[in-house]
C-alpha positions in Angstrom: 38.1 -8.3 98.6 34.5 -7.5 99.2 32.8 -5.0 96.9 31.0 -2.0 98.3 28.4 0.3 96.8 29.3 4.0 96.5 27.4 7.1 95.5 29.5 9.6 93.6 28.6 13.2 92.9 30.4 15.7 90.8 30.6 17.8 87.6 32.0 17.3 84.2 32.5 19.5 81.1 29.9 19.0 78.4 31.0 21.4 75.6 31.4 24.7 77.3 29.2 24.0 80.4 29.6 22.1 83.6 27.0 19.3 84.1 26.2 17.7 87.4 26.2 14.0 87.8 25.3 11.4 90.5 26.3 7.8 90.0 26.1 4.6 92.0 28.8 2.0 91.4 30.2 -1.1 93.0 33.9 -1.2 93.8 36.4 -2.4 96.4 37.7 1.1 97.3 37.4 4.8 96.6 40.4 4.7 94.4 38.7 2.1 92.2 35.6 4.3 92.1 37.7 7.3 90.9 39.3 5.2 88.1 35.9 3.8 87.0 34.4 7.3 86.9 37.3 8.8 84.9 37.3 5.8 82.5 33.5 5.9 82.0 33.4 9.6 81.3 36.4 9.4 79.0 34.8 6.6 77.1 31.3 7.9 76.8 31.9 11.6 76.6 35.5 11.7 75.2 36.8 14.0 77.9 40.0 14.1 79.9 40.3 13.4 83.6 40.9 17.0 84.3 37.4 17.8 82.9 35.8 15.6 85.6 35.4 17.0 89.1 34.5 14.5 91.8 33.0 16.3 94.8 31.7 13.5 97.0 32.1 9.8 97.4 30.0 8.0 100.0 29.6 4.4 100.8 25.9 3.5 100.9 24.0 0.5 102.1 22.2 -1.9 99.7 18.8 -0.6 100.8 19.7 3.0 99.8 20.5 2.1 96.2 18.4 3.9 93.6 20.0 2.6 90.3 18.1 -0.5 89.0 21.3 -2.1 87.6 23.1 -1.9 90.9 20.0 -3.2 92.7 20.0 -6.2 90.4 23.8 -6.7 91.0 23.5 -6.6 94.8 21.3 -9.8 94.7 24.3 -11.8 93.4 
């Protein structure tokens, strides 16, 4: 399967406050993206899935990528 680049926007609980996030990730589908987001936030911030709110997932073109790591990966 071909990987696509997605932009994900949402909020997560940091202590007693909601913090906004925007991420760009590569995956094969929106379901993969959701799993990656939940896994990453659980690992880095030690929070449960129900503390992460994903509001928007959009597929973006390679020229619209802002994240330098994803830009480097798209050249592969």
